[in-house]
N, CA, C and O atoms as a CHARMM CRD file, in Angstrom:
* protein
*
  224
    1    1 UNK  N    -53.00100 -31.00900  -4.80400 PROA 1      0.00000
    2    1 UNK  CA   -51.68800 -31.60400  -4.78300 PROA 1      0.00000
    3    1 UNK  C    -50.73500 -30.75100  -5.62700 PROA 1      0.00000
    4    1 UNK  O    -51.12100 -30.20600  -6.66100 PROA 1      0.00000
    5    2 UNK  N    -49.49600 -30.64800  -5.17100 PROA 2      0.00000
    6    2 UNK  CA   -48.51200 -29.84300  -5.87500 PROA 2      0.00000
    7    2 UNK  C    -48.02300 -30.55900  -7.13500 PROA 2      0.00000
    8    2 UNK  O    -47.77100 -31.76400  -7.14000 PROA 2      0.00000
    9    3 UNK  N    -47.90100 -29.77700  -8.18400 PROA 3      0.00000
   10    3 UNK  CA   -47.36100 -30.33100  -9.41800 PROA 3      0.00000
   11    3 UNK  C    -45.86000 -30.12300  -9.44200 PROA 3      0.00000
   12    3 UNK  O    -45.33800 -29.19100  -8.83000 PROA 3      0.00000
   13    4 UNK  N    -45.18400 -30.99000 -10.14600 PROA 4      0.00000
   14    4 UNK  CA   -43.74100 -30.86200 -10.29800 PROA 4      0.00000
   15    4 UNK  C    -43.41800 -29.69500 -11.20800 PROA 4      0.00000
   16    4 UNK  O    -44.06200 -29.50800 -12.24100 PROA 4      0.00000
   17    5 UNK  N    -42.41400 -28.90200 -10.82600 PROA 5      0.00000
   18    5 UNK  CA   -41.99500 -27.81300 -11.70400 PROA 5      0.00000
   19    5 UNK  C    -41.06700 -28.36800 -12.77500 PROA 5      0.00000
   20    5 UNK  O    -40.34900 -29.34500 -12.56600 PROA 5      0.00000
   21    6 UNK  N    -41.10800 -27.71900 -13.91300 PROA 6      0.00000
   22    6 UNK  CA   -40.27000 -28.20100 -15.00900 PROA 6      0.00000
   23    6 UNK  C    -38.80700 -27.90200 -14.72800 PROA 6      0.00000
   24    6 UNK  O    -38.47500 -27.03600 -13.91800 PROA 6      0.00000
   25    7 UNK  N    -37.95400 -28.62600 -15.40300 PROA 7      0.00000
   26    7 UNK  CA   -36.51600 -28.44500 -15.23900 PROA 7      0.00000
   27    7 UNK  C    -36.10000 -27.04600 -15.66800 PROA 7      0.00000
   28    7 UNK  O    -35.25100 -26.42200 -15.03000 PROA 7      0.00000
   29    8 UNK  N    -36.69400 -26.55800 -16.74300 PROA 8      0.00000
   30    8 UNK  CA   -36.36200 -25.22100 -17.22600 PROA 8      0.00000
   31    8 UNK  C    -36.72500 -24.15900 -16.19800 PROA 8      0.00000
   32    8 UNK  O    -35.95900 -23.21600 -16.00000 PROA 8      0.00000
   33    9 UNK  N    -37.84300 -24.28400 -15.55600 PROA 9      0.00000
   34    9 UNK  CA   -38.26900 -23.31400 -14.55200 PROA 9      0.00000
   35    9 UNK  C    -37.33400 -23.33700 -13.34900 PROA 9      0.00000
   36    9 UNK  O    -37.00700 -22.28800 -12.79500 PROA 9      0.00000
   37   10 UNK  N    -36.90800 -24.51900 -12.94800 PROA 10     0.00000
   38   10 UNK  CA   -35.98700 -24.61600 -11.81200 PROA 10     0.00000
   39   10 UNK  C    -34.64700 -23.96800 -12.13100 PROA 10     0.00000
   40   10 UNK  O    -34.09200 -23.22800 -11.31800 PROA 10     0.00000
   41   11 UNK  N    -34.12900 -24.25600 -13.33400 PROA 11     0.00000
   42   11 UNK  CA   -32.84600 -23.65600 -13.72300 PROA 11     0.00000
   43   11 UNK  C    -32.96200 -22.14100 -13.88100 PROA 11     0.00000
   44   11 UNK  O    -32.02700 -21.40900 -13.55700 PROA 11     0.00000
   45   12 UNK  N    -34.09300 -21.67700 -14.37400 PROA 12     0.00000
   46   12 UNK  CA   -34.29400 -20.23500 -14.53500 PROA 12     0.00000
   47   12 UNK  C    -34.32100 -19.54600 -13.18000 PROA 12     0.00000
   48   12 UNK  O    -33.71000 -18.49200 -13.00400 PROA 12     0.00000
   49   13 UNK  N    -35.01900 -20.13100 -12.23100 PROA 13     0.00000
   50   13 UNK  CA   -35.07700 -19.54600 -10.88900 PROA 13     0.00000
   51   13 UNK  C    -33.71700 -19.57100 -10.20800 PROA 13     0.00000
   52   13 UNK  O    -33.34400 -18.61200  -9.53200 PROA 13     0.00000
   53   14 UNK  N    -32.97700 -20.65400 -10.37900 PROA 14     0.00000
   54   14 UNK  CA   -31.66400 -20.73200  -9.74600 PROA 14     0.00000
   55   14 UNK  C    -30.69400 -19.74400 -10.38400 PROA 14     0.00000
   56   14 UNK  O    -29.86100 -19.16500  -9.68700 PROA 14     0.00000
   57   15 UNK  N    -30.78700 -19.54400 -11.69200 PROA 15     0.00000
   58   15 UNK  CA   -29.93300 -18.56600 -12.35400 PROA 15     0.00000
   59   15 UNK  C    -30.27300 -17.15000 -11.89300 PROA 15     0.00000
   60   15 UNK  O    -29.37900 -16.33800 -11.65300 PROA 15     0.00000
   61   16 UNK  N    -31.55800 -16.86000 -11.77000 PROA 16     0.00000
   62   16 UNK  CA   -31.97700 -15.53900 -11.29500 PROA 16     0.00000
   63   16 UNK  C    -31.49900 -15.30900  -9.86200 PROA 16     0.00000
   64   16 UNK  O    -31.06200 -14.20600  -9.53000 PROA 16     0.00000
   65   17 UNK  N    -31.57300 -16.31400  -9.02400 PROA 17     0.00000
   66   17 UNK  CA   -31.10700 -16.18900  -7.64100 PROA 17     0.00000
   67   17 UNK  C    -29.59200 -15.97700  -7.59900 PROA 17     0.00000
   68   17 UNK  O    -29.09600 -15.21300  -6.77200 PROA 17     0.00000
   69   18 UNK  N    -28.86600 -16.64300  -8.47600 PROA 18     0.00000
   70   18 UNK  CA   -27.41700 -16.47600  -8.51800 PROA 18     0.00000
   71   18 UNK  C    -27.03800 -15.07000  -8.97000 PROA 18     0.00000
   72   18 UNK  O    -26.10000 -14.48100  -8.43200 PROA 18     0.00000
   73   19 UNK  N    -27.75600 -14.52600  -9.95000 PROA 19     0.00000
   74   19 UNK  CA   -27.48800 -13.17100 -10.42500 PROA 19     0.00000
   75   19 UNK  C    -27.76100 -12.16400  -9.31100 PROA 19     0.00000
   76   19 UNK  O    -26.97900 -11.23200  -9.11900 PROA 19     0.00000
   77   20 UNK  N    -28.83700 -12.33400  -8.58800 PROA 20     0.00000
   78   20 UNK  CA   -29.16000 -11.44000  -7.47800 PROA 20     0.00000
   79   20 UNK  C    -28.09700 -11.54400  -6.38400 PROA 20     0.00000
   80   20 UNK  O    -27.69900 -10.53000  -5.81000 PROA 20     0.00000
   81   21 UNK  N    -27.64400 -12.74800  -6.09600 PROA 21     0.00000
   82   21 UNK  CA   -26.62600 -12.93200  -5.05700 PROA 21     0.00000
   83   21 UNK  C    -25.31600 -12.25700  -5.44900 PROA 21     0.00000
   84   21 UNK  O    -24.68600 -11.60200  -4.61900 PROA 21     0.00000
   85   22 UNK  N    -24.90500 -12.40700  -6.69300 PROA 22     0.00000
   86   22 UNK  CA   -23.65700 -11.77600  -7.14200 PROA 22     0.00000
   87   22 UNK  C    -23.79300 -10.26000  -7.12200 PROA 22     0.00000
   88   22 UNK  O    -22.87300  -9.56500  -6.69200 PROA 22     0.00000
   89   23 UNK  N    -24.91900  -9.74200  -7.57800 PROA 23     0.00000
   90   23 UNK  CA   -25.13000  -8.29200  -7.56900 PROA 23     0.00000
   91   23 UNK  C    -25.10800  -7.75700  -6.14100 PROA 23     0.00000
   92   23 UNK  O    -24.56100  -6.68100  -5.89700 PROA 23     0.00000
   93   24 UNK  N    -25.68500  -8.47800  -5.21200 PROA 24     0.00000
   94   24 UNK  CA   -25.69000  -8.05800  -3.81000 PROA 24     0.00000
   95   24 UNK  C    -24.27500  -8.03700  -3.24400 PROA 24     0.00000
   96   24 UNK  O    -23.90400  -7.10700  -2.52900 PROA 24     0.00000
   97   25 UNK  N    -23.48500  -9.05800  -3.56200 PROA 25     0.00000
   98   25 UNK  CA   -22.11600  -9.10100  -3.06900 PROA 25     0.00000
   99   25 UNK  C    -21.26000  -7.98700  -3.66600 PROA 25     0.00000
  100   25 UNK  O    -20.42700  -7.40900  -2.96800 PROA 25     0.00000
  101   26 UNK  N    -21.45400  -7.68400  -4.93500 PROA 26     0.00000
  102   26 UNK  CA   -20.68700  -6.60900  -5.57500 PROA 26     0.00000
  103   26 UNK  C    -21.05400  -5.26700  -4.96600 PROA 26     0.00000
  104   26 UNK  O    -20.17600  -4.44700  -4.70000 PROA 26     0.00000
  105   27 UNK  N    -22.34000  -5.03400  -4.74400 PROA 27     0.00000
  106   27 UNK  CA   -22.75800  -3.77300  -4.12900 PROA 27     0.00000
  107   27 UNK  C    -22.25300  -3.66300  -2.69400 PROA 27     0.00000
  108   27 UNK  O    -21.86400  -2.57900  -2.25800 PROA 27     0.00000
  109   28 UNK  N    -22.25400  -4.75600  -1.96400 PROA 28     0.00000
  110   28 UNK  CA   -21.77100  -4.72800  -0.58400 PROA 28     0.00000
  111   28 UNK  C    -20.26500  -4.49600  -0.54000 PROA 28     0.00000
  112   28 UNK  O    -19.77300  -3.83400   0.37400 PROA 28     0.00000
  113   29 UNK  N    -19.53400  -5.02500  -1.50100 PROA 29     0.00000
  114   29 UNK  CA   -18.08300  -4.84000  -1.52800 PROA 29     0.00000
  115   29 UNK  C    -17.72300  -3.40000  -1.85200 PROA 29     0.00000
  116   29 UNK  O    -16.70100  -2.90100  -1.38100 PROA 29     0.00000
  117   30 UNK  N    -18.53600  -2.73000  -2.63900 PROA 30     0.00000
  118   30 UNK  CA   -18.25200  -1.35800  -3.03400 PROA 30     0.00000
  119   30 UNK  C    -18.73300  -0.34100  -2.01000 PROA 30     0.00000
  120   30 UNK  O    -18.38500   0.83500  -2.11000 PROA 30     0.00000
  121   31 UNK  N    -19.51100  -0.75300  -1.04400 PROA 31     0.00000
  122   31 UNK  CA   -20.03700   0.17000  -0.03700 PROA 31     0.00000
  123   31 UNK  C    -19.02800   0.27700   1.09800 PROA 31     0.00000
  124   31 UNK  O    -19.10900  -0.45500   2.08500 PROA 31     0.00000
  125   32 UNK  N    -18.08500   1.18500   0.95100 PROA 32     0.00000
  126   32 UNK  CA   -17.05600   1.37700   1.96200 PROA 32     0.00000
  127   32 UNK  C    -17.43000   2.50400   2.89700 PROA 32     0.00000
  128   32 UNK  O    -18.51600   3.07400   2.78700 PROA 32     0.00000
  129   33 UNK  N    -16.54700   2.82600   3.80700 PROA 33     0.00000
  130   33 UNK  CA   -16.82400   3.93300   4.72100 PROA 33     0.00000
  131   33 UNK  C    -16.83800   5.26000   3.97200 PROA 33     0.00000
  132   33 UNK  O    -16.19800   5.39300   2.92900 PROA 33     0.00000
  133   34 UNK  N    -17.55100   6.22000   4.48900 PROA 34     0.00000
  134   34 UNK  CA   -17.66000   7.52700   3.85100 PROA 34     0.00000
  135   34 UNK  C    -16.32900   8.25800   3.95000 PROA 34     0.00000
  136   34 UNK  O    -15.56800   8.07300   4.90000 PROA 34     0.00000
  137   35 UNK  N    -16.06700   9.08000   2.96400 PROA 35     0.00000
  138   35 UNK  CA   -14.83700   9.87600   2.94500 PROA 35     0.00000
  139   35 UNK  C    -14.95700  11.02700   3.93900 PROA 35     0.00000
  140   35 UNK  O    -16.03300  11.60000   4.11200 PROA 35     0.00000
  141   36 UNK  N    -13.86400  11.35200   4.57600 PROA 36     0.00000
  142   36 UNK  CA   -13.84300  12.48000   5.49800 PROA 36     0.00000
  143   36 UNK  C    -13.86800  13.78200   4.69900 PROA 36     0.00000
  144   36 UNK  O    -13.27400  13.86800   3.62500 PROA 36     0.00000
  145   37 UNK  N    -14.55700  14.79000   5.22700 PROA 37     0.00000
  146   37 UNK  CA   -14.65500  16.05900   4.51200 PROA 37     0.00000
  147   37 UNK  C    -13.49100  16.97700   4.81900 PROA 37     0.00000
  148   37 UNK  O    -13.13500  17.80700   3.98300 PROA 37     0.00000
  149   38 UNK  N    -12.89400  16.85800   5.97400 PROA 38     0.00000
  150   38 UNK  CA   -11.79000  17.72900   6.35600 PROA 38     0.00000
  151   38 UNK  C    -10.44900  17.09800   6.00800 PROA 38     0.00000
  152   38 UNK  O    -10.38100  15.93600   5.60900 PROA 38     0.00000
  153   39 UNK  N     -9.38600  17.87800   6.16300 PROA 39     0.00000
  154   39 UNK  CA    -8.06000  17.32400   5.88400 PROA 39     0.00000
  155   39 UNK  C     -7.64800  16.31600   6.95400 PROA 39     0.00000
  156   39 UNK  O     -8.09600  16.37900   8.09900 PROA 39     0.00000
  157   40 UNK  N     -6.80600  15.40800   6.56100 PROA 40     0.00000
  158   40 UNK  CA    -6.29600  14.41300   7.49900 PROA 40     0.00000
  159   40 UNK  C     -5.30800  15.08700   8.45100 PROA 40     0.00000
  160   40 UNK  O     -4.71100  16.10100   8.08700 PROA 40     0.00000
  161   41 UNK  N     -5.12400  14.56000   9.64200 PROA 41     0.00000
  162   41 UNK  CA    -4.15300  15.14900  10.57300 PROA 41     0.00000
  163   41 UNK  C     -2.74400  15.19300   9.97900 PROA 41     0.00000
  164   41 UNK  O     -2.00200  16.13800  10.24500 PROA 41     0.00000
  165   42 UNK  N     -2.36200  14.20700   9.19100 PROA 42     0.00000
  166   42 UNK  CA    -1.03400  14.21400   8.58200 PROA 42     0.00000
  167   42 UNK  C     -0.90000  15.36700   7.59000 PROA 42     0.00000
  168   42 UNK  O      0.17500  15.95600   7.47300 PROA 42     0.00000
  169   43 UNK  N     -1.96800  15.69300   6.88100 PROA 43     0.00000
  170   43 UNK  CA    -1.92400  16.80200   5.94300 PROA 43     0.00000
  171   43 UNK  C     -1.83300  18.13800   6.67500 PROA 43     0.00000
  172   43 UNK  O     -1.19100  19.06600   6.18200 PROA 43     0.00000
  173   44 UNK  N     -2.46200  18.24900   7.83600 PROA 44     0.00000
  174   44 UNK  CA    -2.37700  19.47900   8.60800 PROA 44     0.00000
  175   44 UNK  C     -0.95400  19.70200   9.11100 PROA 44     0.00000
  176   44 UNK  O     -0.45700  20.82800   9.09900 PROA 44     0.00000
  177   45 UNK  N     -0.31000  18.64600   9.54600 PROA 45     0.00000
  178   45 UNK  CA     1.06900  18.77600  10.01000 PROA 45     0.00000
  179   45 UNK  C      1.99500  19.12000   8.85400 PROA 45     0.00000
  180   45 UNK  O      2.92500  19.90500   9.03500 PROA 45     0.00000
  181   46 UNK  N      1.77100  18.55800   7.67800 PROA 46     0.00000
  182   46 UNK  CA     2.63400  18.80300   6.53900 PROA 46     0.00000
  183   46 UNK  C      2.45900  20.22300   6.00700 PROA 46     0.00000
  184   46 UNK  O      3.36800  20.73800   5.35600 PROA 46     0.00000
  185   47 UNK  N      1.33000  20.87000   6.26000 PROA 47     0.00000
  186   47 UNK  CA     1.07800  22.20600   5.75000 PROA 47     0.00000
  187   47 UNK  C      1.87100  23.26400   6.51400 PROA 47     0.00000
  188   47 UNK  O      2.10300  24.35100   5.98600 PROA 47     0.00000
  189   48 UNK  N      2.28600  22.97200   7.73300 PROA 48     0.00000
  190   48 UNK  CA     3.04300  23.93600   8.51200 PROA 48     0.00000
  191   48 UNK  C      4.49500  23.93600   8.04000 PROA 48     0.00000
  192   48 UNK  O      5.05800  22.87400   7.77400 PROA 48     0.00000
  193   49 UNK  N      5.11000  25.12800   7.93200 PROA 49     0.00000
  194   49 UNK  CA     6.50000  25.17900   7.47100 PROA 49     0.00000
  195   49 UNK  C      7.44200  24.54000   8.49100 PROA 49     0.00000
  196   49 UNK  O      7.26400  24.68300   9.70000 PROA 49     0.00000
  197   50 UNK  N      8.42000  23.85300   7.98700 PROA 50     0.00000
  198   50 UNK  CA     9.40800  23.20000   8.83800 PROA 50     0.00000
  199   50 UNK  C     10.47900  24.21300   9.23800 PROA 50     0.00000
  200   50 UNK  O     10.94200  25.00000   8.41200 PROA 50     0.00000
  201   51 UNK  N     10.85900  24.18500  10.48900 PROA 51     0.00000
  202   51 UNK  CA    11.93000  25.06600  10.95800 PROA 51     0.00000
  203   51 UNK  C     13.26300  24.35100  10.78800 PROA 51     0.00000
  204   51 UNK  O     13.42200  23.18400  11.14500 PROA 51     0.00000
  205   52 UNK  N     14.18900  25.07400  10.24300 PROA 52     0.00000
  206   52 UNK  CA    15.52600  24.53000  10.04100 PROA 52     0.00000
  207   52 UNK  C     16.40900  25.10900  11.14700 PROA 52     0.00000
  208   52 UNK  O     16.11100  26.18400  11.66600 PROA 52     0.00000
  209   53 UNK  N     17.46800  24.42900  11.51000 PROA 53     0.00000
  210   53 UNK  CA    18.32200  24.86100  12.61800 PROA 53     0.00000
  211   53 UNK  C     18.89900  26.25100  12.37000 PROA 53     0.00000
  212   53 UNK  O     19.11500  26.99100  13.33100 PROA 53     0.00000
  213   54 UNK  N     19.15900  26.63600  11.11800 PROA 54     0.00000
  214   54 UNK  CA    19.72800  27.93700  10.81900 PROA 54     0.00000
  215   54 UNK  C     18.71700  29.06100  10.88400 PROA 54     0.00000
  216   54 UNK  O     19.11700  30.21400  11.05000 PROA 54     0.00000
  217   55 UNK  N     17.43500  28.78900  10.76400 PROA 55     0.00000
  218   55 UNK  CA    16.39900  29.81800  10.80100 PROA 55     0.00000
  219   55 UNK  C     16.05900  30.19100  12.23600 PROA 55     0.00000
  220   55 UNK  O     16.01300  29.32600  13.11100 PROA 55     0.00000
  221   56 UNK  N     15.82400  31.45700  12.47900 PROA 56     0.00000
  222   56 UNK  CA    15.42300  31.89700  13.81500 PROA 56     0.00000
  223   56 UNK  C     14.27200  32.83200  13.72400 PROA 56     0.00000
  224   56 UNK  O     13.78700  33.31500  14.74600 PROA 56     0.00000
């Protein structure tokens, strides 16, 4: 027959589960998409010199 667990053991297990859940959520929130290695298309366009109407 199963014995009753003590109140302290139940609270300890629930606290440990809560800590694991929070750590999992924090790690999941910080795991974003990978950074691109090349320049962005907007940066490529900005790198080209702008032509002014007076320049030929």
